[in-house]
ChimeraX commands (.cxc) that place a marker at each C-alpha (Angstrom):
marker #1 position 0.00,0.00,0.00 radius 0.5
marker #1 position 1.65,3.13,-1.22 radius 0.5
marker #1 position 0.31,6.03,-3.17 radius 0.5
marker #1 position 2.30,8.55,-5.16 radius 0.5
marker #1 position 0.61,11.92,-5.51 radius 0.5
marker #1 position 1.67,14.77,-7.74 radius 0.5
marker #1 position 0.04,18.17,-7.50 radius 0.5
marker #1 position 0.09,20.12,-10.77 radius 0.5
marker #1 position -0.45,23.87,-10.39 radius 0.5
marker #1 position -3.98,25.04,-11.32 radius 0.5
marker #1 position -4.34,28.11,-13.51 radius 0.5
marker #1 position -6.02,30.46,-11.03 radius 0.5
marker #1 position -7.08,28.72,-7.81 radius 0.5
marker #1 position -7.95,25.36,-6.31 radius 0.5
marker #1 position -6.09,22.06,-6.39 radius 0.5
marker #1 position -5.27,19.25,-8.82 radius 0.5
marker #1 position -4.03,15.80,-7.86 radius 0.5
marker #1 position -2.77,12.87,-9.89 radius 0.5
marker #1 position -2.54,9.82,-7.62 radius 0.5
marker #1 position -1.07,6.45,-8.64 radius 0.5
marker #1 position -1.05,3.39,-6.41 radius 0.5
marker #1 position -0.03,-0.22,-7.01 radius 0.5
marker #1 position -2.31,-1.19,-4.08 radius 0.5
marker #1 position -4.95,1.05,-2.44 radius 0.5
marker #1 position -6.52,-1.84,-0.51 radius 0.5
marker #1 position -5.71,-0.35,2.88 radius 0.5
marker #1 position -7.29,3.08,2.21 radius 0.5
marker #1 position -5.16,5.96,1.00 radius 0.5
marker #1 position -5.43,9.71,1.55 radius 0.5
marker #1 position -5.79,11.65,-1.70 radius 0.5
marker #1 position -6.17,15.19,-0.34 radius 0.5
marker #1 position -5.39,16.13,3.25 radius 0.5
marker #1 position -8.01,17.85,5.37 radius 0.5
marker #1 position -7.79,21.57,6.11 radius 0.5
marker #1 position -8.89,22.69,9.57 radius 0.5
marker #1 position -12.27,24.44,9.49 radius 0.5
marker #1 position -12.64,24.14,5.70 radius 0.5
marker #1 position -14.25,21.69,3.27 radius 0.5
marker #1 position -12.63,19.97,0.32 radius 0.5
marker #1 position -14.83,20.43,-2.75 radius 0.5
marker #1 position -14.31,18.01,-5.63 radius 0.5
marker #1 position -15.25,19.40,-9.07 radius 0.5
marker #1 position -13.84,16.60,-11.25 radius 0.5
marker #1 position -12.84,12.99,-10.61 radius 0.5
marker #1 position -11.45,10.32,-12.94 radius 0.5
marker #1 position -10.70,6.80,-11.72 radius 0.5
marker #1 position -8.64,4.46,-13.89 radius 0.5
marker #1 position -8.35,0.80,-12.96 radius 0.5
marker #1 position -5.00,-0.26,-14.32 radius 0.5
marker #1 position -4.61,-4.01,-14.02 radius 0.5
marker #1 position -7.18,-6.39,-12.51 radius 0.5
marker #1 position -10.82,-6.28,-11.47 radius 0.5
marker #1 position -11.50,-4.37,-8.25 radius 0.5
marker #1 position -14.15,-2.37,-6.43 radius 0.5
marker #1 position -13.16,1.22,-5.66 radius 0.5
marker #1 position -14.64,3.51,-3.04 radius 0.5
marker #1 position -14.05,7.26,-2.92 radius 0.5
marker #1 position -14.79,8.65,0.50 radius 0.5
marker #1 position -14.13,11.16,3.21 radius 0.5
marker #1 position -11.95,10.31,6.17 radius 0.5
marker #1 position -10.08,7.13,7.06 radius 0.5
marker #1 position -11.05,4.70,9.81 radius 0.5
marker #1 position -8.67,1.79,10.18 radius 0.5
marker #1 position -8.12,0.34,6.71 radius 0.5
marker #1 position -11.26,1.81,5.11 radius 0.5
marker #1 position -12.99,5.06,4.29 radius 0.5
marker #1 position -15.08,6.58,7.10 radius 0.5
marker #1 position -17.94,7.68,4.83 radius 0.5
marker #1 position -18.32,6.39,1.27 radius 0.5
marker #1 position -19.18,9.14,-1.22 radius 0.5
marker #1 position -18.91,7.09,-4.43 radius 0.5
marker #1 position -19.01,3.33,-4.56 radius 0.5
marker #1 position -17.92,0.80,-4.10 radius 0.5
marker #1 position -17.84,0.79,-7.90 radius 0.5
marker #1 position -16.86,-2.51,-9.51 radius 0.5
marker #1 position -14.42,-1.99,-12.37 radius 0.5
marker #1 position -12.93,-4.40,-14.88 radius 0.5
marker #1 position -9.24,-4.22,-15.75 radius 0.5
marker #1 position -8.17,-1.28,-17.94 radius 0.5
marker #1 position -11.37,0.72,-17.49 radius 0.5
marker #1 position -12.01,4.33,-16.46 radius 0.5
marker #1 position -14.90,6.25,-14.95 radius 0.5
marker #1 position -15.26,10.01,-14.86 radius 0.5
marker #1 position -17.46,12.39,-12.87 radius 0.5
marker #1 position -17.97,16.14,-13.19 radius 0.5
marker #1 position -19.81,17.77,-10.30 radius 0.5
marker #1 position -21.48,20.96,-11.53 radius 0.5
marker #1 position -21.66,22.56,-8.09 radius 0.5
marker #1 position -18.93,20.45,-6.53 radius 0.5
marker #1 position -19.04,17.45,-4.21 radius 0.5
marker #1 position -18.55,18.99,-0.75 radius 0.5
marker #1 position -16.86,16.97,1.98 radius 0.5
marker #1 position -17.47,17.55,5.67 radius 0.5
marker #1 position -15.23,20.31,7.05 radius 0.5
marker #1 position -11.80,19.19,8.25 radius 0.5
marker #1 position -12.12,15.79,6.51 radius 0.5
marker #1 position -9.66,14.25,4.04 radius 0.5
marker #1 position -10.53,12.89,0.58 radius 0.5
marker #1 position -9.73,9.16,0.53 radius 0.5
marker #1 position -9.81,6.07,-1.69 radius 0.5
marker #1 position -10.07,2.38,-0.84 radius 0.5
marker #1 position -9.95,-0.72,-3.03 radius 0.5
marker #1 position -11.11,-4.31,-2.64 radius 0.5
marker #1 position -7.93,-5.61,-4.28 radius 0.5
marker #1 position -4.18,-5.05,-4.40 radius 0.5
marker #1 position -4.46,-3.89,-8.00 radius 0.5
marker #1 position -3.02,-0.72,-9.57 radius 0.5
marker #1 position -5.17,2.36,-9.99 radius 0.5
marker #1 position -4.83,6.02,-10.93 radius 0.5
marker #1 position -7.03,8.85,-9.72 radius 0.5
marker #1 position -7.07,12.32,-11.22 radius 0.5
marker #1 position -9.10,14.93,-9.35 radius 0.5
marker #1 position -9.49,18.68,-9.15 radius 0.5
marker #1 position -11.40,21.06,-6.94 radius 0.5
marker #1 position -11.09,23.73,-4.30 radius 0.5
marker #1 position -11.03,24.22,-0.52 radius 0.5
marker #1 position -13.50,26.63,1.05 radius 0.5
marker link #1:1,2 radius 0.2
marker link #1:2,3 radius 0.2
marker link #1:3,4 radius 0.2
marker link #1:4,5 radius 0.2
marker link #1:5,6 radius 0.2
marker link #1:6,7 radius 0.2
marker link #1:7,8 radius 0.2
marker link #1:8,9 radius 0.2
marker link #1:9,10 radius 0.2
marker link #1:10,11 radius 0.2
marker link #1:11,12 radius 0.2
marker link #1:12,13 radius 0.2
marker link #1:13,14 radius 0.2
marker link #1:14,15 radius 0.2
marker link #1:15,16 radius 0.2
marker link #1:16,17 radius 0.2
marker link #1:17,18 radius 0.2
marker link #1:18,19 radius 0.2
marker link #1:19,20 radius 0.2
marker link #1:20,21 radius 0.2
marker link #1:21,22 radius 0.2
marker link #1:22,23 radius 0.2
marker link #1:23,24 radius 0.2
marker link #1:24,25 radius 0.2
marker link #1:25,26 radius 0.2
marker link #1:26,27 radius 0.2
marker link #1:27,28 radius 0.2
marker link #1:28,29 radius 0.2
marker link #1:29,30 radius 0.2
marker link #1:30,31 radius 0.2
marker link #1:31,32 radius 0.2
marker link #1:32,33 radius 0.2
marker link #1:33,34 radius 0.2
marker link #1:34,35 radius 0.2
marker link #1:35,36 radius 0.2
marker link #1:36,37 radius 0.2
marker link #1:37,38 radius 0.2
marker link #1:38,39 radius 0.2
marker link #1:39,40 radius 0.2
marker link #1:40,41 radius 0.2
marker link #1:41,42 radius 0.2
marker link #1:42,43 radius 0.2
marker link #1:43,44 radius 0.2
marker link #1:44,45 radius 0.2
marker link #1:45,46 radius 0.2
marker link #1:46,47 radius 0.2
marker link #1:47,48 radius 0.2
marker link #1:48,49 radius 0.2
marker link #1:49,50 radius 0.2
marker link #1:50,51 radius 0.2
marker link #1:51,52 radius 0.2
marker link #1:52,53 radius 0.2
marker link #1:53,54 radius 0.2
marker link #1:54,55 radius 0.2
marker link #1:55,56 radius 0.2
marker link #1:56,57 radius 0.2
marker link #1:57,58 radius 0.2
marker link #1:58,59 radius 0.2
marker link #1:59,60 radius 0.2
marker link #1:60,61 radius 0.2
marker link #1:61,62 radius 0.2
marker link #1:62,63 radius 0.2
marker link #1:63,64 radius 0.2
marker link #1:64,65 radius 0.2
marker link #1:65,66 radius 0.2
marker link #1:66,67 radius 0.2
marker link #1:67,68 radius 0.2
marker link #1:68,69 radius 0.2
marker link #1:69,70 radius 0.2
marker link #1:70,71 radius 0.2
marker link #1:71,72 radius 0.2
marker link #1:72,73 radius 0.2
marker link #1:73,74 radius 0.2
marker link #1:74,75 radius 0.2
marker link #1:75,76 radius 0.2
marker link #1:76,77 radius 0.2
marker link #1:77,78 radius 0.2
marker link #1:78,79 radius 0.2
marker link #1:79,80 radius 0.2
marker link #1:80,81 radius 0.2
marker link #1:81,82 radius 0.2
marker link #1:82,83 radius 0.2
marker link #1:83,84 radius 0.2
marker link #1:84,85 radius 0.2
marker link #1:85,86 radius 0.2
marker link #1:86,87 radius 0.2
marker link #1:87,88 radius 0.2
marker link #1:88,89 radius 0.2
marker link #1:89,90 radius 0.2
marker link #1:90,91 radius 0.2
marker link #1:91,92 radius 0.2
marker link #1:92,93 radius 0.2
marker link #1:93,94 radius 0.2
marker link #1:94,95 radius 0.2
marker link #1:95,96 radius 0.2
marker link #1:96,97 radius 0.2
marker link #1:97,98 radius 0.2
marker link #1:98,99 radius 0.2
marker link #1:99,100 radius 0.2
marker link #1:100,101 radius 0.2
marker link #1:101,102 radius 0.2
marker link #1:102,103 radius 0.2
marker link #1:103,104 radius 0.2
marker link #1:104,105 radius 0.2
marker link #1:105,106 radius 0.2
marker link #1:106,107 radius 0.2
marker link #1:107,108 radius 0.2
marker link #1:108,109 radius 0.2
marker link #1:109,110 radius 0.2
marker link #1:110,111 radius 0.2
marker link #1:111,112 radius 0.2
marker link #1:112,113 radius 0.2
marker link #1:113,114 radius 0.2
marker link #1:114,115 radius 0.2
marker link #1:115,116 radius 0.2
marker link #1:116,117 radius 0.2
view
């Protein structure tokens, strides 16, 4: 379980993450919480790189799983992608991290963008 996250610079404001993991089965943090503020996700793409797995996008981490599931678990076949655009943003509870969990030790990539307010 290890995730590599790069953070490209957005044009004017907000955040962008590109997260790659060979195994997200123990729950990984995608975007750290900010005290007193909410993470707002405007766009999310999930790519399942190798084998079949169920992926859950959530807020917070409890043990080896997400605290609250926001999307999923979504069952994905190998080499498939899903994409979401949230017109008004998907707002997480204040001071809560954006997380991902998987049912398998299979590679995945998550691209997301949004803002913190």
